[in-house]
N, C-alpha and C positions, 0 to 999 in steps of 0.2 A: 234625228235626235238633237244634233247641235243647233239646228234651226229653232227648235222648240226652246232650248235653253237660252239662246240669244234673244228670242222673242219675249220670253218671260223677264229677262234682265232689262230689256228696253222698256217694257211695260212698267216695271217697278221704278226705274229711274225717271220715266216721263211723268208719272203720276204719284208724287210723294204724298205720304199721309200727313195731313195737316191737323187733324182733330186729336184731342187728347181723349183716350177711351176710358179712363178711370173715373170720370165724373167730377174731377177736381177743377175748380176755377178760383181765381183770386179776384176779389172785389175790393177796390180801393175807393174810399169815400172821403173826398177832400175836405168837406166842411166839418167833418168829425175827426180828422187826422187818424183814420183807421184803415188797417189792412185786414180783410176778413178772408179766411180760408173756408171755402164751401165745398162740400162733396154731396152730389146728388141733391142740390138745393138746400142742404142742411148746413148750418154754421158749425164748423169744427173748432175754430180758434179765431180770436181777434187780437190784434196787436196795435199799439199806438205807433203811428208812422210820422215821419217828418218828410216834408216836400221841398220843392224849390223855393229859394228865398225871394224870388221875384214877384210873389203875390199869387192871387187865386186865379188869374186868367189862364187859359190853356196855352201850352207852348206853341210859339209861332216860328221862332228862328233860333239859330245857334247863338248862344251867349245871353239869352233873355232870362235865364235862371228860373224858368217856369216849368212846371210838370205838365206833360201832355194829358189830354182827356180823350177817351175813346176806347175802342176794343183793340187789344194787342195780344201777342202770344210770347211766351218765354222762348227765346231763341237758343240761349246757351246759359249754363250754370258753370261758374269757374271760381277758383280761389282768387283772392286779390290781396296784394301786399297792403294796399291803402284802405280797403274796406272789408277785410275778412273774406267775404263771399260776394260775388257779383252775378246777378241774374239778368242778362241782357234781354231787353224787349225788342221786338221787331219794329221799332220806331224808325222812320215814319210809316204810318199805315196809309191805306189808300185814301181815306178821308183827308188826312194831312196833306197828301200829295195833290188831291183835287183842289183843295182850298188854295194851296201855294201856286198851282198852275193858273187858276182863275185870277189870282192877285198879281200874276206876273213875276213871282219870286223864283220860280223854276221854269225851265223851258220844256218843250215836249220830249226831248231826248232824256232829260232827267226824270220826267214823269214816267216814261216807258221803262227806264231802268228800275224804278221803284215798283212798277206794275209787274215786271218780269220777276223780280225777287219774290214778290208775294205769290205769284203763280207757281213758282218752283220751290216754295218753302225755304227760301234763302234769306239771308240778312239783307235788308234794303241798303242802298248806298248810305254811308255814314258821313260823307264829305260834301253834302249839299248845304245850301243856306239854311235848311231846316234843322241842321245839327244832327247829332247822333250820340251814341254811347249812353242811351237812356236805359235805366234798369232799376232793379231793387237790390239794395246792398246793405251791409252792416256799417258799423261806425269805425271799424279799425281798432287801433289800440284804445281801449275804453278807460279813459281817465275820468276822474270825478267831474272835471270841468266839461268834458265832452258829453257825459251823461246828463248833466244839468242842462246844457244847451239843447240836447236832443229832446228833453222833456218839455221845454217851454217855447221852442221856436222851430220854424222851418228854415233849414240851414243848407240844403243841398244846392247843386247847380242845375237841378231839374229832375233828379232821380227821386226815388222813394227809399227812405232809410229806416231800418229797424235796428234794434240792439243786436249784438253779435249772437247771443244765445237764441234770439228770435229768428234770425236769418238761418241759423243752423236748423231750427225746428221747421221752418218753412221749406227748406231744401228737401226735407223728407217727403213732402207732398207733391212737389213739382218736378217737371221734366220738360224736355223740348216739346213745344206745342201746347203747354198748359195755357188756357185762356186767362187774360188779365184785363179786367174791365175797370176803367178809371172814370168815376163820375163825381160831380160836385156834391150831390146829395142823394139820400135814399129815395125820395120821391122821384128824382130823375131816373134812378135805376128801375123803379117800378114802372115808370112810363115807357122806358125802353123795352121792358119785358112784355108789355101789353101789345106793342106794335107787331 
């Protein structure tokens, strides 16, 4: 009997669930500054989002103030003194790691650490040259000045920002493993879905 219990425990630990089973996904469209909540391919809600202040290119390395592009998952949702709520993404993903390995930005050891984290549904290393702590967050204390800046500019260090009430609403839909797709445009999203 104990062997069966131990075997079941090892099976559960060795093969973590990585898919979100409730059909919710977050689509972020950079050229429209939008974050879209979708459930079973239907749009539930759309918010105006702010991105990294470094421009429209995809994140390459720590400190570039760029927002990444690609397929990610929510790793953790937590409260934040600075940003009200922080939903950490599993950045860098394997595409980010492959690109960095090919460019000589990371070595094989760092690449394997990122790969291992993704295989076991863990947070990838946050201390490589690729950077870390990328997520979706609120504004923090909402002053009139902050709200105005949020409405007219991309101001983050690479994250995706929403107003505090919007991040609270978003948190009702997401959990660990919720897919987050970051694209430049809707045609790019459609092209990815056809493949």
